[in-house]
N, C-alpha and C positions, 0 to 999 in steps of 0.2 A: 660936288661938281654943280655949277650952276645950270640951270636949263637954258641959258644963252651961250654956253660952251657949244663950238660947232660939232664936240663927240657925242653930246648930250644923245641925239636920236639913235646914233649906234650904240651907246649904253644901254638905252631902254629896248632896243631890239635884240641884242645879245642876251638879254634877261629874259624877254620873251620866248626865245628859242630855248632858254633853259627851261623854261616852265611849262612848255608846251610839247616839245619833242620827246614821244615816248621812247624811244629807242635811242639815247644820245650818248655819245661816248666824248668825255673830257681830257683829253690829252694833257697832261702839264706836271709841274714838280710836284715832289712827295708832299709836301705841305697841303697841297691841295686835296688830298684825299680826306681828310679828314674835316676839311670846310665843305666840301662835296658831301660827304656824310650827313654833316647836320643840316645842309640844304634839303637833302632827300628825306631827313626824318620831317622837317616841317611841310614839305611837299605831301606826305603820306597823312600828316594832321589835316591839313585843307584839303586836299583832294583823295578821300578816304578809299575810292574806288580804283583808283591808281596803282596799277600793279607791276609796273616796268619804273624803274627809276634810273637817273644816269650814273653809269659806272665811270670810272677814273681809269686811265691809263697813264702810267709813268713815262714822263719824257724827260730829257738832260737838256732840252730844247730852251730858248728864251720865251715860250710864248705859250698861251693856252690856245688848245685846239678844240671848237666844238663840231663832231662829225656824226653822220646818222648812221648807226650801227649796223643798219643792215645793207646801207649799199656802201659806206665808207665815204660819202661824199662830205668834203668841208662846207658845214655850214657857216660859221662864224671864228673866226681868229682874233685873239688880244695879244698882240706883240708891237714893238716899234718897226716890225720887216712886213711890209706890204705885201698880203697874199694875192694869188690871182682873183678876180672877179668871178662868181658872183658873190663869192663868200663874203658875208659882214667883217669888215675889218674895224676893230677899235686898236687905234694908233695909242696905247699905252703901258707900260710895261707891267709884269703880271702881277704885282703884289697890289697895284694902284688900282688896276685894271678890275680885279676880282673884288675888289674891296667896293668899288663904283655897281658892278654888276650884280653883287649880293644884296647892297642896299637896295635898288631898283627892285629886285626879286623881291624880296623881303616885304616891300611897299605893294608891291603889285599883288602878292598873296593875301595881305591884310586886304586890299580892297576886293577881294575874291576872284583874281585873276587865275583861270582864263574864263570861268563860269558868269562873268558881269560883262554886262555892255559898256563899252566905252571907258572901262577902268585901266586899260592898256595905255592909255593917252591919246593925244591928238593925232589922226591920221592912221591908228592903230589895227584897222581893220583894212587898212589900203595895203597893197601889193608894194613890198618895201625895194626901192630902187638905191641899189648899192652905187651906181656912177654918180648920182646926184648927191649922195652922203660924201663920197669922195670930194668931190666937185666942193663940196660947201665946208670940207676941212681943207680944202687948198692942196690936194694933190694930186688930183687930175689936171 
């Protein structure tokens, strides 16, 4: 995906959510379990002090959801179906969306995220504005 794609900032925000949320549940199809395990292994290499990793929860729905395991709050969703705000929405099918998310997550990890300054991309230290993101994508 090109950085000029209006979905690019949402991809980056979901990738940062994947990397920085300690108690994260990732709800999605069966194939996601192996992919998430591989991401957790890379996380453990890059963040050796980390003791809690994202967990996979099987769903037959056509989406990947990221929730806070402690509060069950929906943080982000990759799907063609729009979730309620304030969840970050990445309007893509699960296969393509996960591919984009993990590419960005791997790039961020290689740059030292989250321990680096500014490597999360432009405006990464600012509060995420979901309404602005959806407006940019033409869905509000």
